[in-house]
N, C-alpha and C positions, 0 to 999 in steps of 0.2 A: 275745487273752484266752484261757483253757480255757473249755470249755462249763460251764455249768452248769445242772443237776447233771451231773457225769459219766455217761459212756456208761454201766457197768457198775454204778453205783447206780441206775438205772432200773429197773423190772420189768420183764420180757419181754413182750414182745407179740406170742409165739410159741407155740404149743404146748409145753410143756415136757414132760423124760422121767418116766415116770412109775415108772421104778426106784423101789426099795423103800432107798435110801440117804441117810444123813446126813452134809452137809445136803444139801438138796432137788437136783439135778442143774438148771442151767438150758438144758442141750442141748436143742437142737429133735429132737423125734420123727422115724425115719426113714422114709421112706416106706410104709406098709403096717405099721408097727410104732407101739407105743404109747411106746417106747425109743429113746435117741439111737444113735448107730452106737458109741458108747462100750459101752454095757451089753449090746447085741446079742451073742447066743449066737453060736458060729464058724459054726454053719450059717447063721443070718439074716444074719449079715453077709457070706458069701458069696455069699446070694442078692441083696444088694445091689449087690455088685462083680457080678455077673453082667447086671444091668440097663445099670451104667453103659456108656459107648463114648464115643469120642473128641469133644470138642465137646459135651457133657452138661453140664447146671446141676450145680452143686452148694453145696448149702445147709447149714452148718457151725455158725451160729449157739449160741452159746454152750456149744457142744460143747469136749469135752479129749480132745485128741488128743497121740498120743505119735508116734514116730519110724514104729515100725512101721506104726501104722495110716495115717499120713499116706501111706507110700512105696506101699502096696498100693493106694490110692484114687488115686495120680498114673499107677501102673502101667495100672491097669484104665483109665485117660482117655489112655492113649498109643497110637498106631498102630504097625503093624510095621514101617513106612518112617518114622519119625518121631524125633526127637532126643528130643525134651520131650512132656510132658501137655498135649494141648487142652483149656481146661475154657471153657463157654459163661459163663452169670452164676456167679460166687462171693459167696454171703452169707456172709460171716465175721464178722461184728457178734461182739463177746464172745467169739471163739474162742481157745482156750487149746491153745499148742501148748507140750509139757512137754520135748519133745526139740528137736533139731534140725530146724529148718523148711526142707524143702529144695524149693524152688522154681525153682532153676536152669533155663533153656531152658523152662519152662513158657509157653505162650501163652493168655493170659485174650481171648477173643474178644468178651465182655460186658463189664458194669462188675463191677470186681472190688473188694469191700468187707470191709474189714480195721477199720473202726472199732471202736476199743476193744479189739480183739485184743490176746492176751499171747504173746509170744514168750521162754517160758524157757530157751530155747536158742538157738545160733546160728543165725540167719536167714539164707536165702540165697536171693537173686532175680538171681543173676549171668544176663546174657543172657536175663529175660525179656520177654515182649511184651505189653503192656498194651495191646489195640485200641482200647478204649475207657477210661472215667476209671477211676481206681484211688483209692480212699479208705485211707489210714493214719491217719483222725483220731483222735487220744486213744488210739493204739496204743502199747504199751509191748515194747521190747526189752532183757532182760537182758543180753543179753551184745552179740557183734558183730553188724552187721547188714551185709549184702553186695549191693549192686545194680548192681555195676560192669556195664557195657555194655547196661541192661536200654533198653526204649523203651517210652515214656509216648505213646501216640497222643491221649488225650485231659488230662484235667484231675488232675494228682495231687496228692493233698492229704495233707500229714502234718502238718497243724496239729494243734498241743499234743501232738504224738508225744513220747515220750520214749525217748534213744537210751544205754543205760546202758554200755555199749561203745562201739567204733569203730565209724563207719558210713562206709562206702564208695558213693559215688554215682561212681566215675569212668568216664568215656566213656559216660555216659547220654543220651539224648536227649529232652527235655520237647519235645513237641510242641505243647502246649496250656498253661495256667499252671500254675505250680508254686508250692505254698503251703508254707509253711516257717512260718505264724505262730505265736507261742508255743511253736514245737519246741525243746528243750532236749537239746543232746548233753553228756554229761558226759565225755565223751574227745574224741580228734579227729575229724573229718568232713570227707572229701574229695570235693570235685568236681571235680577233675581233668578238665581236656577236656570237661566236660559240657555240652550244646548246650540253651540256653534258648530256645526259639521263640518261646513266649508268656512273659506277663509273669513276673516273678517276686515273692514276697513273703516277706519274711523278718522283718517287724515282728515284735519283740520276740524273736526269736529268741536263745539264747543258746548258747555255745560255751565250755566249760569247758577246752579244750585249743584247737587253731587250727582254723579254718577255711579251709579249702585249695581257690581255685578258680583255680589256675595252668592256663592254657591254655583257660579256660572261654571260650564264646562265648554272649552275651547279644544275642540278635537285635532283641526287642523294648525300647521304653522303658519304664522300669520305676523302682523304687526298691528299694534292697540294705538292707533294715534300716528302722528302728535296730534294732541287735544290739548283742550284748556278747560278747568273744572276749579270750581271752590273745594271738593273732595270726591278722591277715587275710590273706590271700596272694591277691592278684592279680596275680602273676606271669604276662606273656604273655597276658592274658584281653583278649577282644574284646567292645567294647560297640559296637553299629551305632547305636544309639539312643542322645540323652544320657539318662545314668545319674545318679541323686542317691543316693551311697553315706554312712550314717548309723551309726557306729560307735564304742561305746566298749570300747577294746581297749588292750593292752599294745603292741600294734606291728602297722603296717599296710606292706604291700609289696606297691607297685605296678610293680615295675619292669618295662620293657619292655611294659606295657599298651597298649592303642590304645583311645581312646575319639573313635571319627571325627567325632561331632557334639559333645564335650564335656563336662564333668562336673562334679559340686560334689561335694567330700567334706567331708561335718560331721562332726568327730572330737572327741573329748575324751580324755586322759589318754593320748594315744596318741604313740609314736614313727613318723614315714614316710619310707619311702624310694621315691623318685619317679625313678627315674633312664632315662634311656631311653624315656621313656614317649610316646606319641603323641597329639597333642591336634589333633582336627579343629573346634572350635569353642570360644567363651568355656569357659573352666572356674574353679575356684575350690578353694582350700583353705581349710577355715572354721574356727577353735577354738569350739565351743559352750561358753558360759559357764555353762550350767547343766545339771545332769543331763538325760538325756532321760525326761520323766516316765513312757515307755512300758515302759522295761525295769525288769524287777524281777528280783533276783536270787534265788539260792537259797531266802531266805529273807525274801523281800518287799522286801528292799533294795535301791537303785541298786547296781549291780556296781562303780563306783569306790569306793563304801561297803565291799562286803563283806569282811568281814576276811581273805578266802583270796586278795585281789587282790596280787600281789606289786608290792615298793616300786620301780616300774619310774621313780620320777622321784627319782632321787638328789639329792644336794647337790651344787653346784657344786663342782668341783675349784679347787684353790689357784690363785688368782688370775683365775679366773673373776668375769665380772660377776653380780653378784646382783638381780634385780628382785622386786617384792613382788606376790603374786597373779599365778602365773604357773604353780602347779602343774595347773593342768587345760588348759593349751595343749597344742595337739599342736607334738611337736617334731619339726620337718624336718631329716633327716639326710643327703639329699643330693638334687640336680636334674641330676644329670650327664649331658649328650647329648639333655636336654629340650629341646623349642622351648617358651619362655616369653612368645613374643608375644601369645596371648592368656591370660595367666594372672593371677588375682589372688589374694595372701595378705593373708587376714583373721585377725587375733588366732593368729597363728602363732609359736611361737618357734623362731628363726631363729640362736640360738648356736650351736649344732652344723652346722647345715648348711653344705655344701662344693657351691657354685658355679661353680667351676672345670669348664669344658667343657659349659655350659648355653651354649642358642643365644638372640639376640636378648634378652640378660641387660637390655639397655637397656629392652624394652619391657614388663617385669615391673612391676606394681603392687602395692604394699604399702600396707596400711591397718590402722589398729586397732591391738592390744597386738600389735606383731609386733617384741622387743627382739632387738638383734643382741648379741654378745659385749663384754666388755671387756677391755682391758689388764691385765695383772696390775700391784699395787700392792706398796710396801714392807712394808704391814702383811700382806696376805695371803701374802706370801712368805717370813714369818718375819724374824727379826732377827742371820740370821747375818750373818759380817763376810768381805769388805766388803760394805758393807751394797746391798740394793737400790735401783737408780734407780727413782723414783719416777714411772711413766709418768704422759702427760696422760689425762684421760677422755674416753673417745670411743667410739663403735660400731666395733668391729674383724669382720673375716670369720674364720673358722674357720681359713681358708688362711694366715691372716698368722698365727696361732697357731703352727702346725705350721712355717712358713717359720722364724720368730723361734726355736724350740723349736732349729733345728739350727745357730741363730748361737754366736757366742760368749758372749756375755751373754743367757743362754735361760732364766735361773731366773726361774719363774712362769709360761713361755707353755708350754701344753700341748702333748701328741704325736697324732698323726692314730690312731696304732695303739689307743695308750693309752685314747685317747676313746671307741670303739665298746664296749670292754670294760667298761668303768667305766659305759655305760649299760646295761648287758645286751642289746647286741643280738646276736643271730644271724642271720646272713645265709642266705635260702634260694636267692641267685644264686651262682654260683661267681666266686671272684675279687671280689666287690662290696667286703670288707672290705679290699683293698689300697687303702692311699694314696698316690695319685701325687703325687710332689714337685711343688712350685708354687712356683717362682721369682720374684722381685722385679719382673720383665718382664712376665710374667703375671699377676702380682697386681695391679700399676697396670693394666690393662687391665681386670681385674675390677672393682676400685674404679670408675673412668672409667663402665662401664657402668653400673652403681647408682646412681651419682652422678648419671646424667641422668634415670635410672628416676625417681628422687626428686623431683630438679628439676620434672620434668614432672607430678607429681603437688604441686609446691609445697609439699616438705618443705625446705625451705631448710636448716633445721640439720641434720637429717639429712646433706642434702650435702653440707654443710658437713664434717661428719663423714669419708665417704667421700673428698671429694677431699683434707683430710687424709691419709687413708691412702694414697691415689695419688702424693701429692707424698713420702709417708716412703717409699714403693716407689722411686720414680724416683732419690732421694738415694743409693739404696743400689746403684743398677743403671746410672747414667749416666757420662759420660766423669768426668774428675777437675775439669774446670774448673768444669761442671756442678754435680758435687758439691758443690765450694767454695760457689758462689752459693746453692744450696739449703739449705746447712749455715745460712750465715748469714741465710736467708730463716726459716728453723726458730727458729732460737737468738733473733732479735730477734720474731717475730709468731707464732710457729706456723702460718706459711704464710697469713699474713691472717684467720687463723680465732682466735685468743688474745688477747682484747682487755688482758689484765695483762701480757703480755711486753712490747710496745712502750711502756706505762706504765710499767714497772719500766723498761726500757732507755732511757728520756727521763728519768727520774729519776737514773739512772747516768750519762748524759751530762753533766747539769747539775751533778752532783757532780766528775767528772773534769775539767771545765771551771771551776770554780770553783777546786778544788785548783791546776789549772795556773794561773790568773789569779793568786791568791795569791801562790806560789812565783816565777813568772817573768813574768807579765803584767803585772799591777798595779805601777804606777810609784809612787816618795814621792811626797810631797804635791807641785801642780805647781811645776814650777823658775821662778825669777825669772829677770825678763827681764834682758837684758845686751846694754847701750849703747856700741858703740864710735866712734870717731872723734877729730877734731882739737881742739884750742882755739882760738877764735877769737884771730887775730892781726890790729891795727888795724882796717881795715874790709873786709879780705877774707870772702868766705863759707866757712862750715864744714860740711862734710857728715857728717851723723851717720847709723849704720847700728845697725839693732835687729833683734835675734832671738831666737828660743826657744834655750833650752839644752836640749839632748836629754834624753827621761825615763830617769832612771837606778834602781835599783831599789833600796830600803834595804838593809841590812845583813842578812845572813842571819838572825841573832838576831832582830832588829825584824819578819819580813815575817808572823809565824804569831801574829797576835792577831786579837780576834774583829771590830775595828773592821773590820779590810781584808776579813776572812771574809764579813762580809756585805756588803761593795759588791759582791765578786766574785761572789757569787750572786745578787744583783739582776742585774749584767750578764749573769751565765750563764744566769739566766731570760729576760731580754729578749732574748737573741741569739738564740734558739730561736722567736721569733714575727718575727723579722725587726726588730725594733726597734734603733733607734741611740741609744745614752743619751748621747752626744758625750765620752766619757769616752777622755782618751787616753792610751794602751798601749802596751806594750813591742813592738817588732816580733814577737815569740814571743805576745804575747797578741792581737795583731791577728790571726796566722793561727789562732789559738783560736778565735775567737770566729767566722772565717769558715769554719771547720769545723762549727761550733755552729749557723749559720745554714742550713747545707745538710741536716746530719743531724737536727736538731730538728724541721723541718717534715715530714721524710719519715717519721719515728717516730709524728708526730700523725697523718698520713695513714694510716697502718698499723692507727693503733688505731680511726679512724674507719670503715674498712673492714670491721675484725672485730665493730664493732659493726652495723656496717650486714647482716654475712652472719648474724648471729644475729638479728635483728628483721625481717628481709626478708619481705615478704608473697609 
């Protein structure tokens, strides 16, 4: 938090200028005079310059300097054979620079204190060398500030500093602790290829534009944030120790980053690109369900509630699944070419994530509110003719949306190129927005790996959805004979994952058997016994033969009645559980019952397996 009270609100603790001006000048008196450098006469100022030599201390506390005065001071502190001035201890508390503050290539051999300084023009510290501590606490930069190639040998304090323009810290080397607590960057801030040898502290830092750490090197363990920004770019950054990154941002890009001892990303309202990342230890990406309590916006409100925040969480496109209370979840966009063997995802929106190309996907752990996408439905796709097939409700990957979009029946499925534009993503890596085609064979492998991951996490219901997706991909990619078998498996039971389908099929089977029995399998009333033989003559023995008459069907007009239908239904239902009612049937009826005795138990078994798949622990 900002120091309280502010540095410039305190009474000066140095002898102030005695010049008769209103308001009173807070500048420190120049050595040997009762006035500050600004209010000295020309001759007096020349006297001060003559006393200066390279490496001398410079006390500018409370003094107002323009560009000309500053340039003459630095010239006096520059040796003939050196590129820039050399200053011993610089006391710049509450110093005011009205013009360009040009400190490029200046070497500060002692502590450089710019606490509470005001830079009303451009401030340039390019290639400056701070041999010891540098203090810019509560400094105000009204325009751009450049520290490119600067070297901080000790602690660099920018706590509570305010940058109204762009801030450049490209190729800066921080040998000690770099403190940017509560710093506020009204525009972009770049730390490209910066080297942080000590701890980094960006707690409560706020970036109205993007915070660029591309190619930065973090040598010590630490924590980056919690901070707020429009975009945080960590592309190609190297973290030698375990790092915790906390951010409430519109976008976070970690493409090509290397976390040598693992990391933890704790994010909110964020779209995350995590491609080609190297993880050297256990790592996690976690959504923060509550606003970071230490981050305050420009008006004292959390940045996610700030009215200036862009609407980076649009409504799902037609056909996409909807989930309640997911607005705060970070949206993972891609994990391509990343080894996920030690990755844990907690409360992460995976509806737009592309898993194709990831390594060890079967070892990925997913916990908490981490929804995947859903297939389109007839309702979301509209009422155009012909009507849209109402796809089964299940978890699907973004790759299936892209693959289905290119099929003949593609209404409602999203296309990959349109997805990124709709989400407002602008890649900082060349070629990142290109969406590679994923065919059914590769899609089946993705589902198989993720299914194993969920099975290992005891999420049988989620694993069942991915098994369904795997079989769907195989049904569209295998040989014809396999497609026929898988199509029947899909139609009758949803690959053993849908309870209703085998029950409906069983009911349909009973109905078909009933119709067949009524029409061709159930004979008329039991036929009478027939006795054939010869009459007895005298005392001779007579042989009689008794035989049943063949079952016959009633006339067609008499077959279809409720009595026969009821009896046929009882026989049909008995047949699916291997019960034999002893009813005499026609040959066609006998074959019909035999088919029912085979198919009925099979459908019952499929229903039991589907129930087991949903309730298995």
